[in-house]
C-alpha positions in Angstrom: 12.7 -8.0 17.9 9.1 -7.5 19.0 6.3 -8.3 16.6 3.1 -6.3 16.7 -0.3 -6.4 15.0 -1.6 -2.9 14.3 -5.4 -2.4 13.8 -7.0 0.7 12.4 -10.6 1.5 11.7 -12.0 3.1 8.5 -15.5 4.5 8.2 -17.7 7.0 6.4 -19.5 9.4 8.8 -22.9 11.1 8.5 -21.4 13.9 6.5 -19.9 11.4 4.0 -16.3 11.9 5.1 -13.9 9.0 5.0 -12.2 8.6 8.4 -9.7 6.3 9.9 -7.9 5.8 13.3 -5.8 3.3 15.2 -7.7 0.9 17.4 -5.0 -1.4 18.8 -1.4 -2.1 18.5 -1.1 -5.6 20.0 2.1 -7.6 20.6 2.3 -10.9 18.7 3.5 -13.8 20.8 5.2 -16.6 18.9 5.8 -16.8 15.1 3.8 -14.9 12.5 2.1 -18.0 11.1 -1.4 -17.6 9.7 -3.1 -19.5 12.6 -1.2 -17.5 15.2 -2.2 -14.1 13.6 -5.8 -15.3 13.1 -6.1 -15.9 16.9 -4.9 -12.3 17.6 -7.2 -10.8 15.0 -10.2 -12.8 16.4 -9.4 -11.7 20.0 -9.3 -8.1 18.9 -12.7 -8.5 17.2 -14.1 -10.1 20.4 -12.7 -7.2 22.5 -14.7 -4.8 20.4 -17.7 -7.1 20.1 -17.3 -7.0 16.3 -16.9 -10.7 15.4 -20.4 -10.9 14.0 -20.1 -7.8 11.8 -17.3 -8.6 9.4 -18.0 -8.4 5.7 -14.6 -8.3 4.1 -10.9 -8.6 4.9 -8.2 -6.9 2.8 -4.7 -8.2 3.1 -1.5 -8.5 1.0 -0.6 -11.6 -0.9 1.8 -13.2 1.5 1.4 -17.0 1.5 0.4 -17.2 5.2 -2.6 -14.9 4.6 -4.6 -17.7 3.0 -3.9 -19.7 6.1 -5.0 -16.8 8.3 -8.3 -16.6 6.5 -8.9 -20.3 6.8 -8.2 -20.3 10.6 -10.2 -17.1 11.1 -13.1 -18.9 9.4 -12.6 -21.8 11.8 -12.8 -19.4 14.8 -15.9 -17.8 13.4 -17.8 -20.9 12.5 -17.0 -22.7 15.7 -18.7 -19.7 17.5 -21.7 -19.8 15.3 -20.7 -16.9 13.1 -21.2 -17.0 9.4 -17.9 -16.3 7.6 -16.5 -17.4 4.2 -12.7 -17.2 3.9 -12.8 -16.9 0.1 -15.8 -14.7 -0.3 -14.5 -12.2 2.4 -11.0 -12.0 1.0 -9.9 -8.7 -0.6 -6.3 -8.4 -1.8 -4.1 -5.3 -1.5 -3.9 -3.8 -5.0 -0.6 -1.9 -4.5 0.9 -5.2 -3.4 -0.4 -6.9 -6.6 1.1 -4.1 -8.7 4.3 -4.5 -6.7 4.5 -8.2 -7.6 3.9 -7.5 -11.3 6.3 -4.6 -11.5 9.1 -6.6 -9.8 8.5 -9.4 -12.3 8.7 -6.9 -15.1 12.0 -5.3 -13.7 13.5 -8.8 -13.1 12.9 -9.8 -16.7 14.3 -6.6 -18.2 17.3 -5.3 -16.4 18.0 -8.1 -13.9 17.1 -9.6 -10.5 16.1 -7.6 -7.5 18.2 -5.7 -5.0 19.4 -8.7 -3.0 21.9 -9.7 -5.7 24.0 -6.5 -5.1 25.5 -8.1 -2.0 27.2 -10.8 -4.0 28.3 -8.6 -6.9 28.5 -4.9 -6.3 30.1 -2.2 -4.3 31.0 -3.4 -0.8 31.3 -1.0 2.0 34.8 -2.3 2.8 36.1 -3.1 -0.7 35.8 -0.8 -3.7 38.1 -3.1 -5.7 35.7 -6.0 -5.9 36.8 -8.4 -8.7 33.3 -9.4 -9.5 32.1 -8.0 -12.9 28.3 -7.3 -12.8 26.2 -8.6 -15.7 22.9 -7.1 -14.6 22.0 -3.5 -15.5 20.1 -3.3 -12.2 23.1 -4.3 -10.2 25.2 -1.8 -12.0 22.7 1.0 -11.2 22.4 0.0 -7.6 26.2 -0.1 -7.3 26.5 3.4 -8.9 24.0 4.8 -6.4 25.7 3.2 -3.5 29.1 4.5 -4.8 27.8 8.0 -5.0 26.3 7.8 -1.5 29.2 6.1 0.1 31.2 9.1 1.5 30.7 12.9 1.9 33.5 13.4 -0.6 31.7 11.4 -3.3 28.5 13.1 -2.6 30.0 16.5 -2.9 31.8 15.5 -6.1 28.6 14.3 -7.7 26.8 17.5 -6.7 29.5 19.6 -8.3 29.1 17.5 -11.5 25.4 18.1 -11.4 26.0 21.9 -11.3 28.4 21.7 -14.2 25.7 19.9 -16.2 23.2 22.6 -15.3 21.1 20.2 -13.1 19.8 20.7 -9.6 22.4 19.0 -7.3 20.8 15.9 -5.7 21.8 12.6 -4.3 20.2 9.5 -5.8 17.7 7.6 -3.8 18.5 4.1 -2.8 16.0 1.3 -3.5 14.6 -1.2 -1.0 13.9 -4.8 -2.1 10.4 -4.9 -0.6 9.3 -1.7 -2.3 9.3 -1.7 -6.1 8.3 2.0 -6.0 11.7 2.7 -4.5 13.4 1.0 -7.5 11.1 3.1 -9.8 12.2 6.3 -8.1 15.9 5.3 -8.3 15.6 4.5 -12.0 13.7 7.8 -12.6 16.6 9.6 -11.0 19.3 7.7 -13.0 17.6 8.5 -16.3 17.2 12.2 -15.5 20.8 12.5 -14.3 22.3 10.4 -17.0 25.0 12.9 -17.9 26.4 13.5 -14.4 26.2 9.8 -13.6 28.2 8.9 -16.7 30.8 11.6 -15.8 31.0 10.5 -12.2 31.5 6.8 -13.2 34.2 7.7 -15.7 36.1 9.7 -13.1 36.2 7.0 -10.5 38.5 4.2 -11.3 36.7 1.7 -9.0 33.3 2.6 -10.6 34.2 2.1 -14.3 33.1 -1.5 -14.4 29.5 -0.3 -13.6 29.3 2.0 -16.6 26.1 1.5 -18.6 26.4 1.1 -22.4 24.0 2.8 -24.8 21.9 -0.3 -25.2 21.3 -0.5 -21.5 20.3 3.2 -21.4 17.9 2.7 -24.2 16.3 -0.3 -22.4 15.9 1.9 -19.3 14.1 4.5 -21.2 11.8 2.0 -22.8 11.0 0.1 -19.6 10.2 3.3 -17.7 7.4 4.0 -20.2 5.8 0.8 -18.7 6.7 1.3 -15.1 5.2 4.8 -14.8 1.7 3.3 -15.2 2.4 1.0 -12.2 3.6 4.1 -10.4 0.3 5.9 -11.1 -1.7 2.9 -9.8 0.3 2.6 -6.6 0.0 6.3 -5.8 -3.7 6.4 -6.4 -4.4 3.3 -4.3 -2.3 4.1 -1.3 -4.3 7.1 -0.2 -6.7 7.4 2.8 -8.3 10.6 1.4 -10.9 9.0 -0.8 -12.5 5.5 -1.3 -10.2 3.1 -3.2 -12.0 -0.2 -3.5 -14.3 1.2 -6.3 -11.1 1.8 -8.3 -9.4 -1.5 -7.7 -10.9 -3.5 -10.6 -10.7 -0.6 -13.1 -7.0 -0.1 -12.2 -6.3 -3.8 -12.8 -8.1 -3.7 -16.1 -6.2 -0.5 -17.1 -2.8 -2.0 -16.3 -3.6 -5.2 -18.2 -4.9 -3.4 -21.2 -1.8 -1.3 -21.3 0.4 -4.4 -21.2 -1.7 -5.9 -23.9 -0.8 -2.9 -26.0 2.9 -3.4 -25.3 2.7 -7.1 -26.2 0.7 -6.5 -29.4 2.4 -3.7 -31.4 0.0 -4.0 -34.4 -2.0 -0.8 -35.1 0.3 1.3 -32.9 -1.4 4.6 -33.9 -4.7 3.3 -32.7 -3.5 2.1 -29.3 -5.8 3.6 -26.5 -3.2 3.4 -23.7 -0.4 5.3 -25.4 2.6 3.1 -25.4 4.9 5.3 -27.4 6.9 2.8 -29.5 7.2 -0.7 -30.8 8.7 -2.6 -27.9 11.9 -4.6 -28.0 11.8 -8.4 -27.5 13.0 -8.0 -23.9 10.2 -5.5 -23.1 7.6 -7.7 -24.9 8.6 -10.8 -22.9 8.7 -8.9 -19.6 5.3 -7.4 -20.3 3.9 -10.9 -20.9 5.2 -12.0 -17.5 3.7 -9.0 -15.7 0.3 -9.4 -17.5 0.2 -13.1 -16.4 0.8 -12.0 -12.7 -2.0 -9.4 -12.9 -4.4 -11.8 -14.6 -3.9 -14.3 -11.8 -5.2 -11.8 -9.2 -7.8 -10.3 -11.5 -9.6 -13.6 -11.8 -9.8 -13.9 -8.0 -11.8 -10.6 -7.8 -14.9 -12.6 -9.1 -15.0 -14.6 -5.8 -15.6 -11.5 -3.6 -18.9 -9.6 -4.0 -17.5 -6.4 -2.3 -15.7 -5.6 -5.5 -18.9 -5.7 -7.5 -20.8 -3.6 -4.8 -18.0 -1.0 -4.7 -17.6 -0.8 -8.4 -21.4 -0.7 -9.0 -21.5 -3.9 -11.0 -25.0 -4.8 -9.7 -28.3 -5.9 -11.1 -34.7 -4.1 -8.5 -36.2 -0.8 -9.4 -33.7 1.6 -7.8 -30.7 -0.3 -9.1 -32.1 -0.3 -12.7 -32.5 3.5 -12.5 -29.0 3.9 -11.2 -27.5 1.7 -13.9 -29.3 3.5 -16.7 -28.3 7.0 -15.5 -25.6 8.9 -17.3 -22.1 7.9 -16.4 -20.2 10.4 -14.1 -16.5 10.7 -15.0 -14.4 9.7 -12.0 -11.3 11.5 -13.2 -10.9 15.2 -13.4 -10.1 16.0 -17.0 -7.8 18.9 -16.1 -5.9 17.7 -13.0 -6.1 14.0 -13.9 -6.8 13.3 -10.2 -9.7 11.1 -9.0 -12.9 12.8 -8.1 -14.1 11.9 -4.6 -17.1 9.7 -5.2 -18.4 10.5 -1.7 -19.1 14.1 -2.7 -21.4 12.8 -5.4 -23.2 10.5 -3.0 -23.6 13.3 -0.5 -24.9 15.9 -2.9 -26.8 13.8 -5.4 -26.9 10.1 -4.8 -28.4 10.0 -1.4 -31.6 11.8 -2.6 -31.9 9.8 -5.8 -30.9 6.4 -4.5 -31.5 6.3 -0.7 -31.1 2.5 -0.4 -28.0 2.3 -2.6 -26.6 5.2 -0.6 -26.6 3.0 2.5 -24.8 0.3 0.5 -22.3 2.9 -0.7 -21.5 3.8 2.9 -21.0 0.2 3.7 -18.6 -0.7 0.9 -16.9 2.5 -0.2 -15.1 2.7 3.2 -13.2 -0.6 2.5 -9.6 0.3 1.6 -8.0 -1.4 -1.4 -4.6 -1.2 0.1 -2.7 -1.8 3.3 -0.9 1.5 3.2 -2.8 2.9 6.2 -1.5 0.4 8.7 2.0 0.5 7.2 2.1 4.2 8.1 1.3 3.2 11.7 4.5 1.1 11.7 6.5 3.8 10.1 5.3 6.2 12.9 6.4 3.6 15.4 10.0 4.3 14.4 9.6 7.8 16.0 8.5 6.2 19.2 10.9 3.3 19.6 14.2 5.2 19.2 17.6 3.9 20.4 17.2 5.7 23.7 14.0 3.8 24.3 15.2 0.4 23.2 14.2 -1.2 26.6 10.5 -0.4 26.4 8.2 -3.3 27.3 5.9 -4.5 24.5 2.8 -3.5 26.5 4.3 0.0 27.1 4.8 0.4 23.4 1.2 -0.8 22.8 -0.3 1.8 25.1 1.9 4.6 23.9 1.1 4.0 20.3 -2.6 3.8 21.0 -2.6 6.9 23.1 -0.5 8.8 20.4 -3.0 8.1 17.7 -6.0 8.6 19.9 -4.7 12.0 20.8 -4.0 13.3 17.3 -6.1 12.9 14.3 -4.9 12.6 10.8 -4.3 16.4 10.4 -2.3 16.5 13.7 -5.0 18.3 15.6 -5.8 17.3 19.2 -9.0 15.2 19.6 -10.6 16.5 22.8 -12.4 13.2 23.4 -9.1 11.4 24.0 -7.2 14.2 25.7 -9.6 14.2 28.6 -9.0 10.6 29.3 -5.2 10.2 28.6 -4.3 11.1 32.2 -5.9 7.9 33.3 -3.1 6.0 31.6 -0.4 8.0 33.4 -1.9 8.0 36.9 -3.7 4.7 37.3 -2.1 1.6 38.9 -4.2 -0.8 36.8 -2.5 -3.3 34.5 -1.7 -1.9 31.1 -3.9 -4.4 29.4 -6.9 -3.4 31.4 -6.2 0.3 30.8 -5.9 -0.2 27.1 -9.0 -2.3 26.9 -11.0 0.3 28.8 -9.7 3.3 26.8 -10.0 1.5 23.5 -13.7 1.0 24.1 -14.0 4.5 25.3 -12.3 5.9 22.2 -14.4 3.8 19.9 -17.7 4.8 21.5 -17.3 8.4 22.3 -14.7 9.4 19.8 -16.1 7.7 16.7 -19.7 6.8 17.3 -21.3 10.2 17.6 -24.7 8.7 16.8 -25.0 5.7 14.6 -23.0 5.0 11.5 -23.1 2.1 9.1 -19.6 0.7 8.8 -16.1 0.3 10.2 -13.3 -1.1 8.2 -10.7 -2.7 10.5 -7.2 -3.1 9.2 -4.7 -5.2 11.0 -1.0 -5.7 10.1 2.0 -7.5 11.5 5.1 -5.5 10.3 4.7 -5.3 6.5 1.9 -7.9 6.4 -1.5 -6.2 6.4 -5.0 -7.4 7.2 -8.1 -5.3 6.8 -11.3 -6.2 8.5 -14.6 -4.6 7.5 -17.4 -4.3 10.0 -21.0 -3.9 8.8 -23.9 -3.0 11.0 -24.1 0.0 13.4 -22.6 1.1 16.7 -24.0 3.8 18.9 -23.1 5.7 22.0 
């Protein structure tokens, strides 16, 4: 296995468009400890001459990320650069939602996916004597049973047709992605009738049959989980700024869970929980709320949240704060309104100084989804027929790939003109990558001067986002 650190840049251009691109895809030597990753991140910043322009770092909540921040602060301070590991720390909101949702699921229908290996359908033994006690393990076993062979898949599709449902195969969940569990549970509830029929027809599957109490619990818990799903979907986009929505989303989720925990005055509940919860749902909601509260309190230590959310207190600022509130959600489509359009058409003329701040802070992503997509795309590059590629070869190919195509899949002329250099030159790959990386940044991104980059670095599923304030020019 080869470990990599992927680094992407995010910025708002002169036309108030949010952009992002890959900067580097660097092999990680040694273990993925916080101090080791911090050294790689700092080296990348030095290569781009950006170590003095960092204003915030967004990363997920893995335990070694606090260590990363501490060691990065040591590297910065030892080189005379002002850096505060706590003040600059922004946490990935979808990952926070992931942790809370997994706690909620664990306390309602059972532990996470790993338990299925000790009590569930085995690929080599359908007659396992283990009797599952967790509803989640039952559901996972049913899904695996349906997907196990072409014959079972066809059988399930035929049952779906008989029940007048579109024939589909249930999605399988992944332990590290709570949203995959959510989609699996959504499917199971929608296809309750064909699933019950399928289980009753398969002798080996009957021990996984869900009783009516378990089905009712599933319906109830999905009323809670769908709000976590909305939050995750909204925060994982690269199409509009997300940091300004991070704190409001946390507050919204916590307020909804408070409604679940406190059933008094049900008809007056603002967040629409549809029924009085069972004790199981009530207790699980308490656990999830506690998890969210833990990270909500930490947002007070990072000023970027306040800047992006407009929680500020000068003449221009007072005018801004007393102006009428602009609704950030379209009342018809229920989709977020791109705040950059408002700043471009209205805000920049009314509040020119605040507009500069908006360009600095609104480009900071609130999630690590962007860099995770980089690693997902890497699967298309490192296929079984290319399993002997050197790590430096993978690095150059990944960078060239993303420099050649932009987010819409269109060719970027700036990079196409220079990619032949990589193919024809005899220089070491590291020298070529360094030269072309600087070329791409300056001529491909810095068409003039712009106020901010956000750099996002990740090692596999661990993500680190670095925000660069200041300006770069051709």
